[in-house]
C-alpha positions, 0 to 999 in steps of 0.5 A: 554823622555822615561824610560824603568823601572822595577817594582822592579828594584832598579836602575830603581827606582833610576832614577825615583826618580831623574826624579821626583826630577828634575820635568821632564816629561817622559813616563815610560815603565814598562818591564814584570817581575816575581819572577820566570823568572825575566825580561825574556823575555826581552824587545827588545828595552832594549836589542837593547840599553843596551848590558847587556839587563837590565833596566833602559834605558833612551831615550831622543830624538835621545839619548839612555842611560843605567846605572843609574849613567850615566843617572843621570849625563846626566840629571843633565847636560842636564836639570840643576836646581834643581841640583843633584850634588854639584858645585865644582869638589872636592864635585862632586867627593865625591858625586860620591863616595857615589853613588859607595858606594850605587850601588856597595859596598852595593849591593854586600852583598845586593844581598845575600838577594834578594832570600827572595822575591822569592817563597820558594823552595821545597828543604828546604836545598837550602833555608837554605843555602841561608839564612846562607849566607844572615845572614852573609851579614846582618852583613856586611850591618849593618856595612855599615849602621854604616858608613852612620850614621857616615858620616851623623853626624851633616848633613841633607844630605850626601854632604851638600845639597840634591844630587844624593848621597842621592838617591843612598844610600837611595835606597840601605838602602831601599832595605836592609830594604825591604829584611828584613835586619838590622834596622836603630834603634839606628842610629840616624843620619841615621834614621833621614836622612832616614825619611827626604828623605822618606817624599820628594814627589819624594821618597814617590811616588816611595816607594808607587809604589814599595810596591804596586808592591811587594804586587802583585809580591813578596813573603812576607819577614819576618822582612821587614822594621823592626823598 
């Protein structure tokens, strides 16, 4: 099994956590990345498999897949135990909605913070304009944090037992904090859940790698991982 991944690719790292949680052995191929050029020039194998030319791409024998959610669902069906999805159709649907919430709903405002890891432009007005939009996005993300906190009230995990929902939403929260977004302070259920996941070996391993990649590739972000 091969995974084409990126050092600071949210969705690639999401898949890596899932692979580690399931105890699957895989060869990771990190595609070249810089903060100025992104993932260009793109890996030819990735371009050949994914029409969007993006990581993650998973190759398992003669099967090639892209899209982190499709990959997680495949892994859970092809390699059962420990399961990443609940048993019943209703609960699996709820789990998938949380996945959409992390991957799409939270990603929309989160994108407006992503310039913060790039070198600052000489034109300060461009930076200031981006920061104005980022501050608006932070307000939306704080609202999403509050939603997650309410969903976790009285629970250890979003869908009862640990699931793909926790991986997807954690990555969106982690990326928000990585980019200097709102804190989890004052959100007891969210903060406890975040710490619980952060302590799992699969999450801790990937978090350590992301931080190391940032130290090498990214500009320091003011307020990153604020308490």
